[in-house]
C-alpha positions, 0 to 999 in steps of 0.5 A: 448529507453525512459522509460515510466511512470508506476506510478499507473499501475498494474504489468500486465499493466506495463509489456505490456507497457514496452513490447511495447518499448522493455523493461521488468519488472525487480525486483518487490517489495512491500512497505507499503503506508506511510512508509519511502520510496524514495523521488521520490514517489509522497507522496499523492498517496503513502498515499492512493495507490491501493494495487498492483499498481506501486508507484516507478520505476527504471530507472525513467520515461523519462530516456534514456536506451538501448533496453531490459533493466529491469525496477524495480518496487515497488508496493503498499502493501496491508495494514495490517489487523486490528485485530478484537476484541476478544470475551473476550475483548467485554465481558469484556467491556460489563461487565464493562459497566453493572457494571458501570450502576448498580453502578450509578443507586444504587448511585442515590437511 
């Protein structure tokens, strides 16, 4: 059996593709895009990959394996959420700007 290229596929798509050639999905892990990851990953895709898609596999695509071999997948992880600024931060910044504007107006007079 030749291992198909699963790069960019979802787990469901990878499962179906592997089943067609008598292989199956083994371990599935996630990896944050842009972190230090194996060199076999196509770095351009890893920088902007869609969460939940395959960015690496083992055995590699094109490898010859026995039927019923597991293919391990590494999926692109959801990027970390960027925290929203708190109300206190926004209030503090707003107050600082108000004080600066008031000071500059008084200075001009």
